[in-house]
N, C-alpha and C positions, 0 to 999 in steps of 0.2 A: 653491920650495915645489912639491911633488909633485901629479899631477893630481888624486888622491884628496882631498886636502886642500883644494885650489881647490873641487872639486867639496862637500865637506863644506859649506864656508862658504857657498857661493851656495844650497846647499839648505836650508840653516836660513831664510835671509833669504825664498825663495819661497815654502817650507811655511807661513810667517806670511800672505803674501800670500794664498795657498790655502787658508788657513783661514778669513780674512775673507769671501773668496770662496764658501766652504762654507755660512757662516751667511747670507750675503746669499741663496743659494740656497734655504736652509731656511725663512727668513721670508718669502720673497716667493712661497710656494707652487710654485714651479717644480721638477719632477724630471727631472734629466738623467742617465739609468742609464750611458752611457758617461764621464761624469766621473768623476775620479780620486778621488772622495770617497765616504765610507759613514758612515752617522750610524747611533748605536745607542741604545737606551733602557738604562738602569738603575736600579735600587730599592735599593742600597745606598749607604753613604754615599760622599762624593766622594773622599775619602783611600782605601778599600778599592776601590773601581772602579779608579782609578790603580792600586793595586798591582795587581789581577787583569789589568788589561790588560796590564801590564808582565809579568807571569808568563807569558801566553799567549804573546805575542811573543818570549820568549824559549824558550819549548817548541817554538816554529814554527823556530827556528834563527838568530834575528836577535840582532845585537848591540845592547846600548843604546850610544848615543854620548854624548846629553847628555839629562838628566833634570832636571827643575825640580819639586819635588813643591808649592813654594807657589804657582806658577801652573797647577800639575797638567797638564802636557805632557812627551812625550818624543820623542826622534830617534832612529832606528837607525842604524846603520852601512850604507854603501853595498853592494848586492845586484847580481849579475848575472844576466841572462836573455839566450838568445839568440833573436832572430828573424832567420831563414834567416843571411844573412851580416852581419847587424846585431846586434852586443851592445847589450842594453839593461841601463842601469843605473839603479837606483832607491834610494829610500829612503822608509822608512815614518814619518810623523808623526802621533803620537796625542795628541789635546787632550781632557781632561776636564773640561765645564761642566756645563750642565743636561742635555746630552746627551754622548756620545761619538764626535767625529769622528777619521776615521782616512783620512789623506791621503797619496797615494802621488805622489810626484815623480820623473820618471824623465828621462832624458836616453838619446838615442840616438846612437850612432857610426855615421856613413855614411862607405864608403870611397868614395876618388875614382876609384878604380881597382878592376876586377874581381878582384884578388888582394889578399891580406894581405901577399905579398912586397914587400920595397923595402928600400932602404937606409935612408931617413930616414923611419919610420914616423909622425913628426909631421905630416910634410907629407902624408901620404896619407889620415889620418883628419880628418873634421869631426863635433864634437860637439854635439848640437843638442837644445835642450828640449823635451819632448814629453808633456803633459800630458792626452793623449788615445789611450791605447792600445788595441789591439783587444779586443773583448769577450773572446776566448780569455785573452789575458794578463792582461786585469783580474781573470776568473775565477779564474785561476790565482795570482793574489796574494791577492784577498780571498775567496774561498771557503774557505780554510784558516782564516782568521781571525774568518770569520761563524762555522764550526764549533766553532772552541773557544771561542769568546765565547758561542754557544748552550748549551755544557755548563756554563757560569758564569751562566746565566740573562740574558746581556745578549743582547737581540734588535734585530734590525735594525728602523730605523726607518723606514716609507715614508710621505712626506707627502701621497701622493695619498689614501691613504686614511684616514689620521690627524689632518690639519689640519682635515677639517671636523668630525671627531668633537671636535679641542680647539677649534674656533671656536664648538660649540655648550654645550662645557662652559664656556667663559669666557664666553659670553652669557647661559648660566644663572646662572652666578655674580653676573655684573653686574647681573642682574635681579632676584637676589636681593638683593643688597647695596643698590640702590636701593631695593628696597620696605622693607628694615630701617631704611634713613636716613629714608625718607617716616613709618614709622612713630615712629619715635623722634622726629621733627619733630613730627609729630602730637600724640603724648605732652605733648611740651614745651609744645606751645601750648594743651594742653586744662589743663596745670597752671597755665601761667600767666594762663589765663582764669579758671580756678577761684579761684587766689589774688587776681585783681584782683576777683572778685565778692566774694569774702571781705573784702577790704580795704573794699569799697564796702558791704556789709553793717554791718560793723564801725563804720564811718564813721558810716553813717544810726544805729546803736544810741547811738552817743556823741552825736551831734546830737539825738536824741530825747531823751536824757537831760539833756543841758544846757537844752533849751527844756522841759522838765519841772520840773529844778531852778528855772527862771528864773519859770518860773509858780508855783510853791512861794513862792518869795522874794517876788515881788509879792502876791501873794495875801496873805503874813505882813504885808509893810508896809501894805498896807491896811488889814487887818484892826486891825493895831497903832496905826495913825493916824486910824483911825475912832473909836477910844476915847479919844483925847487931842485937848486943845483947840489943841494948839500943834504946830507942822509946820517946826521948825526944822532937824532933822537928816537928812541923806538917806542910806539905806542903800546904795545904787547908789554913791555917792562916797565913802562910807566902806568899801564893799567895795573899790573901786580902790587904794585905799590898802594894806588888809591884802593884797591881791593882790599889790602891788609889793614887800612884804616878805616874802612865801613863800621866795625863794630863800635869804634871810638866815636864815629861821628854820629850813629845811632843813639848810644848812651848819652851823649851831650844833647842831642836834641831832647831826648825824654827827661832828664834833668831841668830842662827849662818847661816842659810842658806837663809835666806831670800835677801841678798844681792848677791846670786848667781841664774844662771840659767843654765836650763838643767843639774839636778845633778841626781845622784841614786846611791844605793848602798846597799850591804848585810853584815851581819856581826854576830858577838856572841858577848854577856856580860856574864862575870864571876865576881861572888864577894864571899868573905869569909866573913862568921857570925860568931862572937865571941859567946861563953858562955853568955856574957851580953846582945847579942840583936844588938850590934851595927857592921856597916860593916867596917873589918879593912883592906880589900884590895879589890881591883877591876882593872878589866882588860878589855878592850875593844879591840877587830878586826874587823876590817872592811875591804870589798874590793869595793873599789868606782870608779867612773867616773873619766875622766882625770880631770874636772873642780872642783871637790868637794874638800873642805879644810879636807882632811882626818885627820892629826895630831890635828888640833883644835877641830873637832866633836869629836874625840876619848878622847881628856882631858877632853871636857865637860861634855859627858856623863859619864865618870870614877868619877868626881867630883860630879855630881849629883847622882850617884849610893851611894858614901860614906855617904849621908845625910840620907840614909835609916836607919829606926832601926825596929827590929823586936821583941816586948816584949815576953819574954820565958814565957811559961805556969808556968813553975817553975824552980827550980834553976839549970842550966844544967852545965854541965862537957864538952861539946864536940862543935867544931868547925864543922860549915857545909859548904861545895862548892857548890854553885847554877850556873844555867845558864839558858839564854834565848837566842831566835833568835830575829834578828832585820832586818826590811828592809825598804827602804825608796825610794821614787823618787818623782820628782816635777821640780818645776819652780819658782824661788824666792818664794814668801809666799804662792805659791800654792803647798803644799805637802803631799803627802801620805805615812803615817808612818804604819808598821805592826809588832807589836810586839807580841810574842809568851807567853804561861805561863811559868813560871819558872820552872825548874825539879831539881832534887836532883842529883848531881854528885860523892860527898862523904861525909862520916860524921867521923871524927877523935877526939881523946881525944888531939892531939897537932896539934899544926898551919900547917895546909897543902900549899903546894907550887903549885901557878899556872904554868903549864908548859908552860912559855914564860919569855924571857927577861924582868927583872925586869929593867935594864939600857937602856933608848931608846936613841936615838940620839947619837949612839955611832959608833965607826967605824965599829963595828961587828953586828951592828944592821940590821936587812934586811930592805932594802928601800921601803916605800910605795908604793902604786899605784899612788899616786897623786904626790910623788917624781919623779916616773919614767917619 
């Protein structure tokens, strides 16, 4: 293997080490002018900067030995300059990352004797690495490169001047980022607080409505019992039975309406409870939209009510007539149902008659809104 080949292989390895050394110098804030490293800034893309550097180096007479466009670096062939009687051979390694690093690796041939004359030249020459040439030799290498780089708007980077500016820029950006995060966190906390207050207000209104309804039911029961001599049935207990059946009622309504779309309606449910606690009669009156199957829905709701059972607290002798309001609206299986609390209408010792035609679908029955 020739001396140039050995030099080329070792130079690649040592140039990589020099690149790491250059990065450590740059980020540590140190600036050593005699070092064989120069750093430049660029404002174009990384690929374009690498291409410009390659063209500059080739215009200066260097030949490219190795180039890696993916990693963004290239290495020149060996060049030689003379320092008195000591020839200096060097290569240039250029790496393009966030900045451009130009690294020069050199080796000095030192002669053991004062003359280059000798029969065996290999024994007269000692070749040592040198990474700290004199300033004159460094200027001879770097100044042409810096001038050509300047023509391509690639300027020398001086950490003594620009590091404090970068530090201020980074600090200002970090303060701006922290301020933005604090503003986002403050806005999120304000929204969560507002949502929590809204939930509390809504819950308070629901509790107020529930208390108001309970007062109305209590007043209704008091007024109802005040005019009666018997107190056999409890509206509170009967309300518990009805509330336990609400889920089944809603499911039954949904089974009928899930095949239809854009429906709504309001109405009233009436039923008679016998002394034994069973529902012996039920009537449902609805006012619905055009596409709602009113008759089918009424029959289903009446049949559902007939399944209810109200266990009496003692042996009863009276029939009870109860009623509740119903409203629904929805689209296919998306339905909203509102069912009011049951209320007493009357209590008699004989079977009461609900004021509605018992015979439907007759010539004398009033047509429903869906039939219209």
